[in-house]
C-alpha positions in Angstrom: -10.5 22.4 28.6 -9.9 20.7 25.3 -12.2 18.8 23.0 -11.2 15.1 22.8 -10.9 15.4 19.0 -8.3 18.2 19.3 -6.3 16.1 21.8 -6.4 13.1 19.5 -5.2 15.3 16.6 -2.4 16.6 18.8 -1.3 13.0 19.4 -1.5 12.3 15.6 0.8 15.2 14.9 3.2 13.9 17.6 3.3 10.5 15.9 4.1 12.0 12.5 7.0 14.0 14.1 8.2 10.9 15.9 8.4 8.9 12.7 10.2 11.8 11.0 12.7 11.9 13.9 13.5 8.2 13.2 14.4 9.2 9.7 17.0 11.6 11.1 18.4 9.4 13.8 22.1 8.8 13.4 22.8 5.6 15.3 21.2 2.8 17.3 21.2 4.8 20.5 19.3 7.7 18.9 16.9 5.2 17.1 16.2 3.5 20.4 15.5 6.8 22.2 13.1 8.0 19.6 11.4 4.6 19.0 10.9 3.7 22.6 9.2 7.0 23.3 7.1 6.8 20.1 6.1 3.2 20.5 5.0 3.8 24.1 2.9 6.8 23.0 1.3 4.8 20.2 0.3 2.1 22.7 -1.0 4.5 25.3 -3.0 6.4 22.7 -4.6 3.2 21.4 -5.7 2.3 25.0 -7.1 5.8 25.5 -9.1 5.6 22.3 -10.4 2.2 23.1 -11.4 3.3 26.6 -12.7 6.8 26.0 -13.5 7.5 22.3 -14.8 4.4 20.6 -17.4 3.4 23.3 -19.0 6.8 22.8 -18.8 6.5 19.0 -20.6 3.1 19.3 -23.3 4.6 21.5 -24.2 7.2 18.9 -25.5 4.3 16.8 -24.6 5.9 13.5 -24.6 3.6 10.5 -20.8 3.6 10.3 -20.0 3.4 14.0 -19.5 -0.3 14.2 -17.5 -0.5 11.0 -15.3 2.4 12.0 -14.7 0.9 15.4 -13.9 -2.5 14.0 -11.4 -0.9 11.6 -9.8 1.0 14.5 -9.4 -2.0 16.8 -7.9 -4.0 13.9 -5.5 -1.1 13.1 -4.5 -0.8 16.8 -3.8 -4.5 16.9 -1.6 -4.3 13.8 0.3 -1.3 15.3 0.7 -3.2 18.6 1.9 -6.3 16.8 4.5 -4.3 14.8 5.7 -2.6 17.9 6.1 -6.0 19.6 8.0 -7.3 16.5 10.4 -4.4 16.7 11.1 -5.0 20.3 12.2 -8.5 19.5 14.8 -7.3 17.0 18.1 -5.5 17.4 17.6 -1.7 17.1 18.6 -0.5 13.6 18.8 -4.0 12.1 16.9 -4.7 8.8 14.3 -6.8 10.7 13.8 -3.9 13.2 13.3 -1.4 10.4 10.9 -3.8 8.7 8.8 -3.9 11.9 9.0 -0.2 12.5 8.0 0.5 8.9 5.0 -1.8 9.3 4.0 0.2 12.4 4.5 3.5 10.5 2.4 2.3 7.5 -0.4 0.9 9.7 -0.4 4.1 11.8 -0.5 6.4 8.8 -3.5 4.5 7.4 -5.2 4.6 10.8 -4.6 8.3 11.2 -6.1 9.0 7.8 -9.2 7.0 8.5 -9.7 8.6 11.8 -9.1 12.1 10.6 -11.2 11.7 7.4 -14.0 9.5 8.8 -14.2 8.8 12.5 -13.5 12.2 14.0 -15.7 14.2 11.6 -18.5 11.6 12.2 -18.0 11.9 16.0 -18.0 15.8 15.9 -21.2 15.8 13.9 -23.0 13.5 16.4 -21.5 14.4 19.7 -22.2 17.7 21.4 -19.5 20.0 22.5 -20.2 19.3 26.2 -19.6 15.6 25.6 -16.4 16.2 23.6 -15.1 18.5 26.4 -16.0 15.9 29.1 -14.2 13.2 27.1 -11.3 15.6 26.7 -11.0 15.9 30.5 -11.1 12.1 30.8 -8.4 11.8 28.1 -6.1 14.1 30.0 -6.8 12.4 33.2 -6.1 9.0 31.6 -2.7 10.2 30.5 -2.0 11.6 33.9 -3.1 8.4 35.6 -0.8 6.3 33.4 2.6 8.0 33.1 4.8 6.0 30.9 2.0 3.5 30.5 2.1 2.5 34.2 -0.8 0.1 35.0 -1.7 -0.6 31.3 -1.4 -3.8 29.5 -1.0 -3.5 25.8 -2.7 -6.5 24.3 -4.7 -7.0 21.1 -8.4 -7.0 21.4 -11.1 -9.0 19.5 -13.0 -6.3 17.5 -16.3 -8.2 17.5 -16.2 -8.8 21.2 -15.1 -5.1 21.8 -18.1 -3.9 19.8 -20.5 -6.2 21.6 -19.2 -5.1 25.0 -19.2 -1.4 24.2 -22.0 -1.0 21.7 
């Protein structure tokens, strides 16, 4: 079974490839095909992190856990908001590209923070058994929600999230 941090990094690589594919898309149909898949994956990933990773990070009670979680929830909200803005615009229009660019920028910043701060912190404080157990939960979550079925992609209040999961 896989360590949750490896599975998260796999998703991060998929996001980078998805945004690169948008750069190569030739028309609105290709843009929509790439974007719809990428946007859904971004939203499912955020839900998975908020359900599986961040509650355990908060329970580690490291000095940075609450701040890292607050940042992550805010980042996820910005990415969700940009995805929603893109959905409200004609694919390929300037307004659509502006929203997609916002999602890309926010996602890139979020990935860097997780890869440079959150995941190393988590690996230092979580044992391998926990990381493997969470990896199993991660894979099960994706299996239980194909194409996001049963999920609602809504912004979360970071302070409330930390209170409820810390």
